[in-house]
C-alpha positions in Angstrom: -9.0 -47.7 -13.9 -7.9 -43.3 -14.1 -7.9 -40.2 -11.6 -7.3 -37.2 -12.3 -7.1 -34.0 -10.3 -6.2 -30.5 -11.4 -4.4 -27.7 -10.0 -4.3 -24.4 -11.4 -2.2 -22.1 -9.7 1.2 -20.1 -10.8 1.8 -18.5 -7.3 3.6 -21.1 -6.1 7.1 -22.6 -7.1 8.0 -25.4 -9.4 7.2 -28.9 -7.7 8.5 -32.4 -9.0 5.6 -35.4 -8.1 5.6 -38.7 -9.0 2.1 -41.1 -8.4 2.2 -44.2 -6.7 -0.9 -46.4 -7.5 -2.3 -49.2 -4.6 0.2 -51.2 -6.2 2.8 -49.8 -4.8 3.7 -49.0 -8.8 5.3 -45.8 -9.0 5.3 -43.6 -12.4 8.7 -43.2 -14.6 8.9 -39.8 -15.3 8.5 -36.8 -12.5 5.8 -34.9 -12.8 5.7 -30.9 -12.6 2.9 -29.3 -10.7 2.2 -25.5 -10.0 1.3 -25.3 -6.7 -0.4 -21.9 -4.8 -3.1 -20.3 -2.8 -6.3 -18.5 -3.9 -7.3 -16.0 -1.8 -9.3 -13.5 -3.7 -12.9 -13.9 -4.4 -14.9 -13.4 -6.9 -14.8 -9.9 -8.5 -18.2 -8.1 -9.0 -18.8 -5.4 -11.8 -22.6 -4.0 -11.0 -24.5 -2.1 -13.6 -28.3 -0.7 -13.4 -30.4 1.0 -15.8 -33.6 2.6 -15.1 -35.3 -0.9 -14.9 -32.6 -3.3 -14.7 -29.6 -4.6 -13.0 -26.5 -6.5 -14.0 -24.2 -8.1 -11.8 -21.1 -9.7 -13.3 -18.3 -11.5 -11.8 -15.1 -13.0 -12.0 -12.6 -15.1 -11.4 -10.8 -15.2 -14.3 -6.8 -13.4 -13.1 -3.9 -15.1 -12.3 -3.9 -18.0 -9.8 -8.1 -17.6 -9.5 -9.7 -21.3 -9.4 -12.9 -20.2 -11.2 -16.3 -20.0 -9.8 -18.1 -22.9 -8.1 -21.4 -24.8 -8.9 -24.0 -25.1 -6.2 -26.0 -27.5 -5.5 -28.9 -28.5 -7.4 -31.6 -27.9 -4.8 -32.1 -25.4 -2.8 -34.1 -25.4 0.4 -37.9 -24.4 -0.2 -39.3 -21.1 1.6 -36.1 -19.2 1.5 -36.6 -17.8 -1.4 -33.1 -17.9 -2.9 -33.1 -18.2 -6.8 -29.9 -19.8 -9.1 -28.7 -17.4 -11.8 -26.2 -16.9 -14.4 -25.6 -19.0 -17.6 -24.4 -22.0 -15.0 -26.9 -21.0 -12.8 -24.0 -20.5 -10.3 -25.1 -17.3 -8.6 -27.5 -17.6 -5.8 -29.6 -14.2 -5.0 -33.2 -12.9 -3.6 -35.2 -10.1 -5.1 -37.0 -7.4 -2.4 -37.5 -4.3 -1.0 -34.8 -1.8 0.9 -36.4 -1.9 4.0 -36.4 -5.4 3.9 -32.8 -6.3 3.5 -31.5 -7.5 6.9 -33.7 -10.3 5.9 -32.4 -11.1 1.9 -28.8 -10.7 3.2 -26.6 -14.2 2.8 -24.5 -15.5 5.7 -21.0 -16.4 5.6 -21.7 -19.7 4.0 -24.1 -18.4 1.5 -27.0 -19.3 3.4 -29.9 -17.2 4.3 -29.7 -15.9 7.6 -29.9 -16.7 10.3 -29.5 -20.9 8.8 -25.2 -19.8 8.8 -24.3 -22.9 8.8 -25.8 -24.9 5.5 -23.2 -25.3 2.4 -24.9 -24.4 -0.8 -22.1 -24.7 -2.6 -20.0 -27.9 -4.0 -17.0 -28.8 -5.5 -16.5 -28.1 -9.3 -13.7 -31.2 -9.8 -12.5 -30.5 -13.2 -10.5 -27.7 -14.8 -13.3 -26.4 -16.4 -14.8 -24.7 -13.7 -16.5 -21.4 -15.0 -14.2 -17.9 -14.6 -16.6 -15.7 -15.4 -21.0 -15.6 -14.5 -23.5 -12.7 -15.4 -27.0 -12.5 -14.0 -29.2 -9.4 -15.7 -32.8 -8.6 -13.8 -34.9 -6.9 -16.4 -37.9 -5.2 -14.9 -36.1 -4.3 -11.3 -37.5 -1.2 -9.6 -33.5 0.0 -8.9 -35.2 2.8 -7.2 -36.5 0.7 -3.7 -35.8 -2.8 -4.7 -32.2 -4.8 -4.1 -31.1 -7.9 -5.1 -28.6 -9.9 -2.6 -26.1 -12.0 -3.9 -23.8 -14.7 -2.9 -21.3 -16.1 -5.3 -18.3 -18.7 -4.2 -15.0 -19.9 -6.1 -13.3 -23.1 -6.0 -11.0 -21.9 -2.9 -13.9 -21.1 -1.0 -13.6 -17.6 -0.6 -17.4 -15.9 -1.0 -18.3 -12.5 -2.3 -21.4 -11.6 -1.0 -23.5 -8.5 -0.3 -26.1 -6.6 -2.5 -26.6 -3.9 -5.4 -28.1 -1.3 -6.0 -26.0 0.5 -2.4 -25.8 4.2 -2.9 -25.1 5.1 0.2 -26.3 8.5 -0.1 -29.4 7.8 -1.6 -30.4 5.9 1.1 -28.5 7.3 4.6 -24.7 9.5 4.6 -23.5 12.1 6.8 -24.3 14.6 4.2 -28.1 13.7 4.7 -28.0 14.0 8.4 -29.4 17.2 10.1 -27.4 19.6 11.6 -27.3 18.4 15.8 -27.6 21.6 18.0 -25.5 23.0 20.3 -25.9 22.8 23.8 -25.6 26.0 25.2 -25.5 29.3 25.5 -29.9 28.8 26.7 -30.3 31.6 25.2 -29.5 31.2 21.2 -32.3 30.2 18.5 -31.0 27.1 17.9 -30.4 26.2 21.3 -31.1 22.2 21.6 -33.8 22.2 24.5 -36.4 24.1 22.3 -35.7 21.8 19.1 -36.0 18.5 21.1 -39.4 19.9 23.0 -40.6 20.3 19.4 -39.9 17.4 18.1 -40.7 15.1 21.3 -44.7 16.8 21.6 -44.4 16.6 17.6 -48.2 14.8 16.9 -47.1 14.4 13.2 -44.2 12.2 14.0 -43.7 8.9 13.6 -41.8 7.5 17.5 -39.2 6.5 15.8 -38.7 9.9 14.2 -39.5 11.2 17.5 -37.3 9.7 19.7 -35.0 7.6 17.2 -31.4 8.7 16.4 -29.4 7.5 14.0 -30.0 3.8 12.8 -33.0 4.1 15.5 -34.9 7.3 13.3 -35.5 5.8 10.3 -35.8 1.7 10.0 -35.7 1.6 6.0 -32.5 3.3 5.5 -30.8 2.2 8.6 -31.5 -0.8 7.2 -30.0 -0.4 3.7 -26.9 1.5 5.9 -26.3 -1.6 7.5 -26.3 -3.6 4.6 -23.1 -1.4 2.8 -21.2 -2.1 6.1 -21.8 -5.7 5.7 -20.9 -6.0 2.5 -18.2 -3.3 3.2 -16.7 -5.9 5.7 -17.3 -8.9 3.5 -15.3 -7.5 1.2 -12.3 -5.9 3.0 -12.2 -7.8 6.3 -13.9 -11.4 6.6 -12.9 -12.5 3.1 -9.4 -11.2 3.1 -8.5 -11.5 7.0 -7.7 -13.9 9.3 -9.7 -13.5 12.7 -7.7 -12.5 16.2 -6.8 -15.9 18.2 -10.3 -16.8 19.9 -10.4 -15.4 23.9 -8.1 -12.2 22.8 -10.3 -10.0 24.0 -7.8 -7.3 24.5 -6.2 -4.6 22.1 -3.7 -3.3 23.7 -0.8 -3.1 21.4 -1.2 -1.5 17.9 1.2 -2.9 16.4 1.4 -6.9 16.8 -2.3 -7.3 17.3 -2.9 -6.2 13.0 -5.3 -9.2 11.5 -2.9 -11.2 9.5 -3.9 -11.7 5.8 -6.0 -14.9 4.9 -3.8 -18.1 4.6 -1.1 -16.1 5.7 0.5 -14.7 9.4 1.3 -11.3 7.0 -0.2 -8.7 9.0 -2.3 -6.6 6.9 -0.9 -2.6 5.4 -4.7 -1.3 5.8 -5.2 -0.6 10.0 -7.8 -3.5 9.9 -8.2 -5.5 13.5 -10.7 -7.9 13.0 -12.3 -10.2 16.0 -15.3 -13.1 15.8 -15.8 -13.3 19.0 -20.0 -15.0 18.7 -17.7 -18.0 20.6 -16.4 -16.4 23.0 -17.5 -16.7 26.5 -17.0 -13.3 27.4 -17.3 -11.3 23.8 -16.4 -7.7 24.9 -13.1 -6.6 23.6 -11.5 -3.9 25.6 -9.6 -2.0 23.8 -6.8 0.9 25.4 -6.2 4.3 22.9 -4.3 3.8 19.1 -0.4 4.4 18.9 0.6 5.5 15.7 -0.7 6.9 12.6 -2.9 6.0 10.3 -6.5 5.1 9.9 -7.4 2.2 12.4 -10.0 0.1 12.2 -11.8 -2.3 15.0 -13.9 -4.7 13.9 -15.6 -7.0 16.2 -18.1 -9.7 15.0 -20.5 -11.5 17.7 -19.0 -8.8 20.5 -19.2 -5.9 22.3 -16.3 -2.6 22.3 -15.4 -1.4 25.7 -13.6 2.1 26.3 -11.2 2.2 29.4 -9.7 5.0 28.8 -9.6 8.3 26.8 -9.1 7.7 23.3 -7.3 10.6 21.7 -6.5 10.5 18.2 -6.5 13.7 16.1 -4.3 15.2 13.4 -3.5 14.6 9.8 -4.8 11.2 8.7 -5.3 9.6 12.1 -9.1 8.0 11.6 -10.9 5.5 14.4 -13.7 3.4 13.1 -15.1 1.3 16.4 -17.2 -0.7 14.8 -19.6 -3.7 16.8 -21.9 -5.8 15.1 -24.5 -8.0 16.6 -24.4 -11.6 14.4 -27.7 -13.9 13.6 -27.1 -15.8 16.7 -28.1 -11.6 18.1 -24.7 -11.8 20.2 -23.0 -8.3 20.4 -23.3 -5.4 18.6 -23.0 -3.0 21.9 -20.2 -0.2 22.6 -19.8 0.5 26.7 -17.4 3.7 27.6 -16.6 3.4 31.3 -17.9 6.8 33.4 -14.4 7.6 33.9 -14.0 8.5 29.9 -14.2 11.9 29.0 -13.0 12.0 25.5 -13.2 9.3 23.0 -12.1 10.3 19.4 -13.2 8.3 17.5 -16.6 7.4 14.4 -18.2 5.2 16.8 -20.8 2.2 14.9 -22.9 -0.1 17.5 -24.3 -2.0 14.8 -27.6 -3.5 15.8 -27.4 -2.8 19.5 -26.3 0.8 21.2 -24.0 3.1 23.0 -24.2 3.1 26.5 -22.1 4.0 29.8 -20.5 0.1 31.2 -17.7 -1.4 32.7 -17.3 -4.9 31.9 -15.2 -7.3 34.3 -14.6 -11.2 33.9 -17.2 -10.9 31.0 -19.9 -9.4 32.8 -21.4 -5.7 32.3 -22.4 -3.6 34.1 -24.4 -0.7 32.5 -24.9 3.1 34.5 -28.2 6.1 33.7 -28.1 9.5 34.8 -31.7 8.6 36.6 -30.2 5.4 39.0 -26.4 6.2 39.0 -26.4 10.1 38.6 -23.3 10.4 41.2 -21.3 8.2 38.8 -22.2 10.2 35.6 -21.0 13.7 36.0 -18.1 13.2 34.1 -18.6 15.3 30.9 -18.2 13.2 27.6 -17.0 14.6 25.0 -16.9 12.6 21.3 -14.9 14.4 18.5 -16.9 11.8 15.7 -19.8 10.1 14.9 -22.0 7.8 16.5 -24.5 5.2 15.0 -26.3 3.2 16.7 -30.0 2.0 18.4 -29.9 4.5 20.8 -33.0 7.6 21.9 -32.8 10.8 21.7 -35.1 12.0 24.6 -37.0 8.5 25.5 -36.2 9.1 29.6 -37.1 12.7 29.4 -40.2 13.9 29.9 -40.2 18.0 28.5 -41.4 20.3 31.0 -44.6 22.5 30.5 -45.1 26.3 28.8 -42.7 27.9 29.3 -40.5 25.6 30.7 -37.6 25.1 28.1 -36.0 22.6 30.0 -37.0 18.3 30.8 -37.9 16.9 33.9 -36.9 12.6 34.3 -40.0 10.5 33.4 -41.2 8.5 36.9 -43.2 6.4 35.7 -42.8 3.3 32.9 -44.0 5.8 30.0 -39.7 5.3 29.0 -38.5 4.9 25.3 -35.8 2.9 24.1 -35.1 0.4 21.3 -35.5 -3.9 21.8 -32.1 -4.7 20.7 -32.8 -8.1 21.3 -35.3 -8.5 18.9 -33.9 -9.1 14.9 -36.4 -5.9 14.2 -35.7 -3.4 16.9 -38.9 -2.0 17.6 -39.3 0.9 19.8 -40.6 -0.3 23.9 -43.0 3.1 24.8 -43.3 1.6 28.0 -40.3 1.3 29.3 -38.7 2.1 33.3 -37.0 5.4 33.4 -34.1 2.9 34.6 -34.9 1.3 31.1 -35.1 3.8 29.1 -32.2 6.4 31.0 -29.8 3.9 30.1 -30.6 3.9 26.1 -30.9 8.1 26.2 -28.4 9.7 23.9 -29.8 13.2 25.5 -28.5 12.7 28.9 -25.5 9.6 28.6 -24.1 11.6 30.9 -25.3 14.2 33.6 -26.5 17.9 32.1 -24.9 20.3 34.0 -25.1 24.0 34.6 -21.7 25.6 33.2 
């Protein structure tokens, strides 16, 4: 009887081994083994023509472990296909507008079935180091292919292609937001917003939407790109911060560590997975130091209780709260006392709101119910990507008025972020609508 297990990796030191059988017999000559850790997922090179796409995966660098074999069968009704020379690429094809339902979870399972394991070990040294999938007759303008590939060390590369950010959603394609004052300017926000809200040709999403909520197709595309980048740069590479840590108050010692090590990453990433914690809201303080800093909270929210001033050469702060497949998180709360935030804010699946969090419970405030608490002007130096509305809690005054009045009946508009499809609700109470309305995030003053 023989037993063999091949371990290929030359990143570690050489180790001398002896083998013993169940009868106690030992090998006479020491064996030399080479141990190391593979923490790099298969690398993707993607190309496209006018009517086809090709995905080429490689796991063939020094220290790589080769690509796993997928299970011989996959559950029905998932739409999952297998491709590549040895059927080791899992993929699904569909329109860009359905990206959220096409993408794979962290174990290459379809959302929300993120616990199912779709790969199995290749116990020999013959695990393929490359796999290529070509899809002919592919509509590159309207369709995408979601993919997931895993190597023998368990590292996963998942995402979708084509992922042209400029083509679906980008800062260069976003309209310029009109100035707030003075009201005598033709570009003043009030006439622009009134025209938008009273339009008879725009859809409700176009009337009341803002960034994510204005164009569902573009939002789905953008969120897919965001998911791919976070998976590639963060979840595949880094360890999340310890479970139960809900305060980011030291920007030097709380950097996330590189996966399978205790070494802090050098790219300014602070990664939290709070989907399994009772208190899933991370409270952050103003950053210290310099450079780009990215806070990614998976399955949780972000709470800002004090001013964040982080500007200057080489300084950028990115805040991302992501709703997970269980519907947890995705919101960013700003304390009503805060007057300045220098950051790019992404509430991925949720909204930006006035709120305070204590012992895991968040209390939100809005300009209709809590006007006296929201008189501090808030300046955000950056961008906001969220499922907020713009004008969902107000109604334009009759001509010739150019101002707006608060709604008083249940005709408020807000996006239901508890739903997977984030539909626009058109029968919200004044309080509900005002909570999500960026047009009146704080009380407007005549100054």
